[in-house]
C-alpha positions as CSV (number, residue, x, y, z in Angstrom):
1,M,-240.2,-166.9,32.3
2,K,-238.4,-165.2,35.4
3,V,-234.6,-166.4,35.7
4,Y,-232.3,-166.1,38.0
5,V,-228.6,-163.8,37.6
6,L,-225.5,-162.7,39.4
7,L,-225.0,-158.8,39.6
8,Y,-221.9,-156.9,40.6
9,N,-222.8,-153.4,41.7
10,A,-226.3,-153.9,41.1
11,G,-228.0,-150.2,41.0
12,T,-225.0,-148.3,40.1
13,D,-223.3,-147.3,37.2
14,N,-220.7,-149.9,37.5
15,E,-223.5,-152.2,37.3
16,G,-222.1,-155.5,35.6
17,I,-223.6,-159.2,34.8
18,H,-221.9,-162.5,35.4
19,S,-220.7,-164.2,32.2
20,L,-218.4,-166.7,31.2
21,S,-215.8,-166.1,28.7
22,I,-215.3,-169.3,26.4
23,G,-213.4,-168.5,23.0
24,D,-215.0,-165.2,21.4
25,D,-218.1,-166.0,23.5
26,N,-219.5,-164.4,26.5
27,I,-221.7,-166.5,28.1
28,I,-224.4,-165.5,30.7
29,L,-225.7,-168.1,33.3
30,M,-229.3,-167.4,33.8
31,F,-230.6,-169.9,36.6
32,E,-234.6,-171.1,37.5
33,D,-234.0,-171.5,40.7
34,E,-232.9,-168.8,43.0
35,D,-231.6,-171.6,45.3
36,D,-229.1,-172.5,42.5
37,A,-227.9,-169.1,41.9
38,Q,-227.3,-168.4,45.4
39,R,-225.2,-171.3,45.9
40,Y,-223.2,-170.4,42.5
41,A,-222.7,-166.7,44.0
42,M,-221.3,-168.2,47.7
43,L,-218.9,-171.0,45.5
44,L,-217.6,-167.3,43.3
45,E,-217.1,-165.8,46.8
46,A,-215.2,-168.9,48.5
47,Q,-213.0,-168.6,45.1
48,D,-212.2,-165.0,46.4
49,F,-214.7,-163.4,43.6
50,Q,-216.3,-160.1,44.6
51,A,-219.6,-161.2,46.2
52,P,-222.3,-161.1,43.5
53,S,-226.1,-160.4,44.1
54,V,-228.6,-162.9,42.9
55,E,-231.4,-160.8,40.9
56,A,-234.9,-161.5,39.5
57,I,-235.0,-160.4,35.8
58,D,-237.2,-161.6,33.3
59,R,-235.4,-163.9,30.5
60,E,-236.6,-161.6,27.4
61,E,-234.3,-158.8,29.4
62,V,-231.4,-160.6,29.2
63,E,-232.3,-161.7,25.6
64,L,-232.0,-158.0,24.8
65,L,-228.3,-157.7,25.5
66,P,-226.2,-157.6,22.3
67,K,-223.7,-160.7,22.1
68,T,-224.2,-162.9,24.2
69,R,-225.0,-166.6,24.1
70,L,-227.6,-168.0,26.9
71,T,-227.1,-170.5,29.3
72,S,-229.8,-171.4,31.6
73,R,-229.1,-173.8,34.7
74,S,-231.7,-175.6,36.7
């Protein structure tokens, strides 16, 4: 299943994925709808975060990332 994630410095050696730290957990946000991901990215930018890019990725690829709890948003 294709989902949308927020990436920083996409395509570079310093690439990172947007996540939330809650306690000891890092939670990666995944969006089912590209428009929702774009809106969330704009909200982050409005709060003076670095502007992330919205990238489509297979959910299975995200699930391979170590020690993350996944959250889909629709």
